[in-house]
N, C-alpha and C positions, 0 to 999 in steps of 0.2 A: 277301703282302697277300690273295691269296688264299683260303691255310688258316686265316689269322686269321678274315675275315671267314665262312668256311664254319664256323670253330669257335664263333662266335658265334649263328650261328643253331641249330647245334645244340646248343650249350648252352641257348637261348632256348626249341629245342620241350620241352628234356626239365626246362626250368623248369617250362614248361606244363601238361608230364603230372604231373610231380611235386606242384604245384597243386591240380591239378582231382581227384589223388588224394587229397591233404590234405583237401581241400575234403570227397570220398565219406565218408572215414575222420569227420570231423567229425559231418557231418549223420548218418552208421549207430551216433557213441557218443550224441549227442544223442537221438535215438529210444531209444534202448537204456535210458537214465536217466531219460527223461522219464516221468512222472507218470501214468499211465492214468484215462480219463474214468473217474468212477465211473459204474458202471450204474444202471441205474435202478431203485428197488424196487416190483419190483411193489405195488399196492393191496392190501390186507386184503380178503378177503370180506365181505361186507356180511353185517352180523347178522341173523340171521331173526327173526322177531316172537315173542317167549317163547310158549311154548306151553303148555297147560294144564297146571298141575301141581295144583292143586287139583280137589277131584271134591265138590261139595256134594248129589249124588244122596242120597235118603232124604225121610224124613218128619220135619219140627220141629216144635216145641211152644212159643212164646215166654213165656219166664220174665219175667213183668211187674212180678217182687220185685226183679229186677236190671236191667231195663231202665229208660230214660228219656225221659221225652215221649214216651209212645206214645201214638199218634193213635189217636182213637173207633174207628175200622174195621179197627186193627190188634189191639183188646183180645181176647184170647180165641184170637189167631190160631195154627192147624195147617196148616202149608204142604208142600205132595208137591212134589220138587224131582226131576225129571229132566235127566241131564247126558250128553251125548255130547262131546267134546272143546270147543271152543267155542261149543256151542251150549247153552242153559239155557232150561229151561222153568218156572215155578214158576208151580202152581195150590193154591188154598183146598180143605183138606179138612174134609168135614162130618161132623162130631162126633154120633153119634145121643144123642138127649136136650139138644143144645146148639141155641143158635139158627143160622140160615144165615148165615155172613160175611160180611159186603160186601167182598168185595176180589176184584179182579180177578185174572184169570191173566195173565201176561203171560210173553217169550219175549225172551231178550237175546242179541245176538251180539257173541262177545268176541273183535273183529281190530283193535280202534283205531280204526275207523272210525266216522264218524257216519252216522246213518242217523234217516232220521222214522220215528215211532212213536207209537201211539196213547197217550196218558194218560187214558184215559177221560173223566169230568168235565170235567177242564180240557184238553180238544182234543189237538191234534196237537203232538209236542215231540221235539226234536233229542238224540239218544242217543248216546255216547261210551262204550264198554266195552271194557277192558283188562287185561289182567296186568300185575303190576308185575315191573320187571327181576328181581327174584329167585324170581317166580313164587309167594311164599306170601302175595298177596292178590290180591284183584279189585278195579280202581278204577270208577268209575261217574260219568260226568256227564251231568244233564241239563238240556237248556236248554227251562225251559217259559212263557216268556213270548211273547207276540201275533207272529204274522208279522215284523212287521217291525222288530221288536226281541226276539229269543228270548234274549237273555243279562238279559233285565229281568229275570228268575226263574230261579236257576241253582240245583241241589241237587248235590254232589259228595258221593259215598259210597265207604266202602270196607269189602269184604266179607273177614272173615278165619273160618278153619277151625280148632279145635284140633287137635295133632298125632295124639290118639287120635279125632278125626273125632266127636264127644260133643257139640260146641260152637259153634255158628256166631253169629258176630257181625257186628252192620252199623252203622258209624258215618256219619251221614249230616248235613252241614251246609247249611242251604238259607238264600238269599239273595232278597230281593227289596224292591224300592221301599226301599234302604238300610237294612234291616232283617236279620238273622241270626239263625236259631235251629238247635239242636243237638237231635241225636235218637241215640239209641242201644237198638237193639233184641237182645237175646239171645236166641237160639234154642236149645232141648236135644232131640235125637235123642230121637222118640218112636216107641214101637212101631206099626208100620204095620196090625197087626191090628186096631187099636182105631179106624181109621175110612178111608174112601175121598177119592179125587183129586175136586173138582166139575168139571166140564165147563165 
C-alpha cells in the first residue's frame, strides 16, 4: 500500500513538473511567434517656408501698350527695386524731362505673415506677402477696408518675372462693395543710367 501511495505522489509531482515545463515552452513559443508591435514612425520634419527664388532687383519701366487698366498714377511709371532675400523696397524713379511721378515708395516683407502698412491716402491696411510653394511667383494680399471691417476692400496680386529677368508682370484683382476689377501691369527692364530713384 505504501509503495502504491508513494508511487502516486511521485507521479503527481512529475506530472506537475511536466505541466509546468509545457506551460513555459508554450509561452515561449507564443512569444516567438507573436507579431511585434509596430514601431512609431517619426513625424516628418516641418517644411520650412519657401525662401526667395525670384529677384526683382533692378530698374523697371511700365509698358503701357501691353498693360491693362493702368491707373492714372502708374502711367509712365519707372520703378527701382532693391531686394535682399525677403525684403523688397520699391521706389519711383524720376526721369529727366518727365513730370515727377505721383507714386509712393513702398517696402514689402515676404514672410507669409500679415502686418499693418500705410497705403498712402487710403490709410492703413493689412498686408500679407509670401512666395508661392514652387517659388516662381510672389503672392500679395492687401486688406484696405476700415479698421472694423478690413476685408470690405481686398486686393490680391501675383507677381512673376521672366526667366531672362527682363519682364516683370503684376496681375491684380481688387474687390470692394461687391464689385471687382482686374489690372495687369507689364514692366520691362530699363537702363539704370537714364534715371535715379526718388527718395
